[in-house]
C-alpha positions in Angstrom: 114.3 118.4 117.3 110.8 119.3 116.3 108.6 118.7 113.3 107.4 122.0 111.7 104.5 122.4 109.2 106.1 122.8 105.7 103.9 123.3 102.6 105.0 121.2 99.6 104.2 124.0 97.1 101.8 121.7 95.2 98.3 122.8 94.0 95.9 119.9 94.4 92.3 119.7 93.3 90.1 120.0 96.4 88.3 116.8 97.2 86.0 117.5 100.2 84.2 114.3 99.3 87.3 112.4 100.5 87.3 114.5 103.6 83.8 113.3 104.3 84.7 109.7 103.6 88.2 109.5 105.2 89.0 112.7 107.1 91.7 113.8 104.7 92.4 117.5 104.3 91.2 119.7 101.5 91.9 123.3 100.4 88.3 124.4 100.8 88.5 124.1 104.6 91.5 126.5 104.7 89.2 129.5 104.0 85.8 128.1 105.0 86.8 127.0 108.5 83.3 127.5 109.9 81.7 125.1 107.3 81.7 121.2 107.5 83.3 119.1 104.8 79.9 117.9 103.6 78.9 121.6 102.8 82.0 121.8 100.5 81.4 118.4 99.0 77.8 119.4 98.2 79.0 122.6 96.6 81.4 120.7 94.3 78.5 118.4 93.2 76.3 121.5 92.5 79.0 123.1 90.3 80.6 120.1 88.6 78.1 117.3 88.9 78.3 114.1 91.0 81.1 112.3 89.1 84.6 112.5 90.5 87.9 111.2 89.0 89.6 108.3 90.6 91.8 109.2 93.5 94.4 106.8 95.0 93.0 107.5 98.5 90.1 105.1 97.6 92.6 102.3 97.5 95.4 103.5 99.8 93.3 104.1 102.9 91.4 100.8 102.8 94.7 99.1 101.9 96.4 100.6 105.0 94.1 98.8 107.3 95.9 95.5 106.6 92.8 93.4 106.8 91.4 90.7 104.6 90.3 93.2 101.9 93.6 95.3 101.9 95.6 93.2 99.4 93.4 93.8 96.4 93.5 97.6 97.0 97.3 97.6 97.4 97.8 95.5 94.3 95.6 97.8 92.3 97.7 100.8 93.2 100.9 99.1 92.0 99.6 98.5 88.5 97.7 101.8 87.9 99.9 104.1 85.8 98.2 107.2 87.1 99.2 106.6 90.7 102.3 108.6 91.9 105.4 106.6 92.6 105.5 107.6 96.3 102.0 106.0 96.7 103.2 102.9 94.9 106.2 102.7 97.3 103.8 103.1 100.2 101.6 100.3 98.8 104.7 98.0 98.6 105.5 98.8 102.3 102.0 97.7 103.3 102.2 94.6 101.2 105.4 93.7 103.1 103.7 94.3 106.4 100.9 91.8 105.4 103.4 89.2 104.2 100.8 87.2 102.2 101.7 84.7 99.5 100.1 87.0 96.9 102.0 90.0 98.0 105.4 88.3 97.6 105.4 88.2 93.7 104.1 91.7 93.5 107.0 93.0 95.7 109.5 91.0 93.7 108.3 92.6 90.5 108.7 96.0 92.0 112.5 95.4 92.4 112.8 96.1 88.7 111.0 99.5 88.9 112.6 102.5 87.3 111.8 104.5 90.4 114.5 104.2 93.2 112.0 104.8 96.0 109.9 101.9 94.9 113.0 99.6 94.5 114.2 100.7 98.0 110.8 100.0 99.6 110.5 96.7 97.8 113.9 95.6 99.2 112.9 96.7 102.7 109.5 94.9 102.5 111.1 91.6 101.7 112.5 91.3 105.2 109.2 89.5 106.3 109.8 86.7 103.8 112.3 83.8 103.9 115.6 84.5 102.0 115.0 81.6 99.5 112.1 83.7 98.2 114.1 86.8 97.3 117.9 86.0 97.3 118.3 85.8 93.6 116.0 88.7 92.8 117.6 91.1 95.2 121.2 90.1 94.3 121.5 92.6 91.3 120.4 95.5 93.6 123.6 95.1 95.6 125.2 97.0 92.7 122.2 99.4 92.1 123.0 102.9 90.8 121.4 104.4 93.9 123.3 104.2 97.2 120.2 103.9 99.4 119.0 100.8 97.4 122.5 99.2 97.6 122.5 99.7 101.4 119.0 98.3 101.8 120.0 95.3 99.7 123.2 94.7 101.8 121.1 95.0 105.0 118.8 92.4 103.7 121.6 90.1 102.5 123.2 90.3 105.9 120.5 88.0 107.2 121.8 85.2 104.8 124.5 82.9 106.1 127.8 83.6 104.2 128.0 80.1 102.7 124.6 80.6 101.0 125.6 83.8 99.1 126.4 83.0 95.5 130.0 83.4 94.6 129.3 85.8 91.7 127.5 88.2 94.2 130.2 88.1 96.9 132.2 91.2 95.6 129.1 93.3 95.2 127.8 92.2 98.6 131.2 93.1 100.3 131.2 96.5 98.7 127.6 97.3 99.6 128.1 96.0 103.1 131.0 98.4 103.5 128.7 101.2 102.5 126.1 100.0 104.9 128.5 99.9 107.8 129.9 103.3 107.0 126.4 104.7 106.9 125.5 103.1 110.3 128.7 104.2 112.0 128.4 107.7 110.7 125.3 108.1 112.9 126.8 106.7 116.1 126.8 110.0 117.9 123.0 109.7 118.1 121.1 107.3 120.3 119.1 105.9 117.3 122.3 105.5 115.4 123.7 103.2 118.0 120.5 101.2 117.9 120.7 100.9 114.1 124.2 99.6 114.4 123.1 97.1 117.1 120.2 96.0 114.9 122.7 95.3 112.1 124.8 93.1 114.4 121.7 91.4 115.7 120.8 90.5 112.2 124.3 89.0 111.8 123.9 87.1 115.1 126.9 89.0 116.5 125.3 89.2 119.9 128.3 90.7 121.8 128.6 93.7 119.5 124.8 94.0 119.4 124.7 94.2 123.2 127.5 96.8 123.2 125.7 99.2 120.9 122.2 98.7 122.4 123.7 99.6 125.8 125.4 102.6 124.3 122.2 103.8 122.7 120.1 103.4 125.9 122.7 105.3 127.8 122.1 108.2 125.4 118.3 107.8 125.6 117.0 105.6 128.3 113.4 105.9 127.0 114.0 104.1 123.7 112.0 101.0 124.5 112.5 99.6 121.0 116.2 99.2 121.8 115.4 97.7 125.2 113.2 95.0 123.7 115.9 94.0 121.3 118.5 94.1 124.0 116.3 91.7 125.9 116.4 89.4 122.9 120.2 89.7 122.8 120.5 88.8 126.5 118.2 85.8 125.9 120.4 84.6 123.0 123.5 85.0 125.3 121.8 83.0 128.1 121.5 86.1 130.3 117.8 85.6 131.0 117.7 87.5 134.3 119.1 90.6 132.5 116.6 89.9 129.7 113.7 89.9 132.2 115.0 93.1 133.8 115.0 94.9 130.5 111.5 93.9 129.7 110.2 94.8 133.2 111.9 98.3 132.8 110.3 98.6 129.4 106.8 97.8 130.9 107.3 100.5 133.5 108.1 103.1 130.8 105.3 102.1 128.5 102.6 100.0 130.3 100.3 100.1 127.2 102.7 98.4 124.8 101.3 94.9 124.1 104.5 93.8 122.5 106.4 94.2 125.8 104.0 91.8 127.5 104.1 89.4 124.7 107.8 89.2 124.9 107.6 88.8 128.7 105.1 86.0 128.2 107.4 84.1 125.8 110.4 84.6 128.2 108.5 83.5 131.3 107.2 80.4 129.3 110.8 79.6 128.3 111.8 79.8 131.9 108.9 77.5 132.8 107.2 80.2 134.9 103.7 79.4 133.6 101.7 81.6 135.9 103.7 84.7 135.0 103.5 83.7 131.3 99.8 83.5 131.5 99.5 86.8 133.2 101.6 88.5 130.6 99.7 86.9 127.7 96.4 88.1 129.3 97.8 91.6 129.6 98.8 91.7 125.9 95.2 90.5 125.0 93.8 93.2 127.3 95.8 95.8 125.4 94.0 94.5 122.2 97.2 93.3 120.5 96.9 92.9 116.8 99.6 90.2 116.7 98.0 86.8 115.9 101.0 85.0 117.6 99.8 86.5 121.0 96.5 84.6 120.7 98.1 81.5 119.2 100.6 81.0 121.9 98.3 82.1 124.7 95.6 79.7 123.5 98.0 76.8 123.4 99.3 77.6 126.9 95.7 77.6 128.2 95.1 74.3 126.3 98.2 72.8 127.9 96.7 73.7 131.3 93.5 71.9 130.1 91.6 75.2 130.3 89.8 74.5 127.1 87.0 77.0 127.2 89.4 79.9 128.0 91.7 78.7 125.2 88.8 78.7 122.7 87.8 82.2 123.8 91.3 83.6 123.3 91.7 82.0 119.9 88.3 83.2 118.8 89.4 86.7 119.8 92.5 86.4 117.7 90.4 85.1 114.7 88.1 88.1 115.0 91.2 90.4 114.6 93.0 88.2 112.1 90.3 86.2 110.2 92.8 85.0 107.5 95.4 83.6 109.9 95.6 79.8 109.3 97.7 79.2 112.5 94.9 80.4 114.7 92.4 77.9 113.1 95.0 75.2 113.5 95.4 75.9 117.2 91.6 76.1 117.6 91.1 72.7 115.8 93.7 71.3 118.2 91.9 72.7 121.2 88.6 71.1 120.1 90.3 67.8 119.5 91.9 67.9 123.0 88.5 68.6 124.5 86.8 65.8 122.4 84.5 68.3 120.6 84.7 66.6 117.2 82.0 68.6 115.6 83.7 71.9 116.3 87.1 70.4 115.5 85.8 69.5 112.0 84.2 72.9 111.5 87.5 74.7 112.4 89.5 72.2 110.3 87.3 72.9 107.2 88.1 76.6 107.6 91.8 75.8 108.0 91.7 73.8 104.8 90.1 76.7 103.0 92.9 79.0 104.1 95.9 76.8 103.7 95.0 73.5 101.8 98.5 72.5 100.7 100.4 73.0 103.9 102.1 69.6 104.6 101.9 70.2 108.4 98.1 70.1 108.2 97.6 67.2 105.7 97.5 64.5 108.4 95.1 66.5 110.4 92.7 66.9 107.4 92.9 63.2 106.9 92.1 62.4 110.5 89.1 64.7 110.4 87.9 63.3 107.1 87.9 66.6 105.2 
């Protein structure tokens, strides 16, 4: 199948100033193809003055970067009544990707939105949080008036052990789960449909059925590396680690620039006590500029275990440069400094850790030992 250009029949106010700032399209350029965006932006200022109305792009684009400044932009979009609902839904999606403590209550609040796409995206975005944070709030959406929302809620609820599902919600969950399974099975003639079914069984920790459908999906499309990565995790859960390794090695041959593949390889090699291969795979993930803080956290601790303190410090500092608000990286860095008897740096890293996560019970003894 192909993606074809389709106009949405809307008439939007041209904003060449946003083209200059963000590279977004504007209608002026459709005719004046030989002129730069700045020329059009200057013309708008000449005709209408320098002041422009607020546009959601000024929050959505910075928010999409998922850095330390993104949260404020995304929250502003949620509570601005002039912002289209599809943009609010997108904002909810990004807040879920960030998974910060402040984003959780905002996403929970969006479950009560009158707009179905916002409710749907809020349910999907809660997958990054522990069930205790959302179980009661999501429960009513198992009987939502919109089928897509009911299916999303059932998919999320499938991650909860059956004994933890409130009795009063059991009938609604059973009905919504039937809709979910019908929806998934309806697509089983497509490769991606088989992978969606397998993902569902993986969530339920039904590893045998998950394996069955991942294999079926990959037979239909052998290049779907996403399925291969999850199949590797299934094999690992079933104790078939040689098959898990084979899947990851094949995935690496197909997409040698995918840092997640090498991170998964590193974790599996480490589990199998093959430290040299684990280190090489971690190094490859870092070389590929992984944005995942866990790559740097685990690699730093592996180097620390090998008493390669300077290399561990460098790796963790790289991770912090990419994820400056990740408390775990500062915890690992503090630990490395303590192991290398560099108390001054340990205290400095510990102070930053306390600023980021002061109430975490895992860190309280460390703070006490450092006198901070």
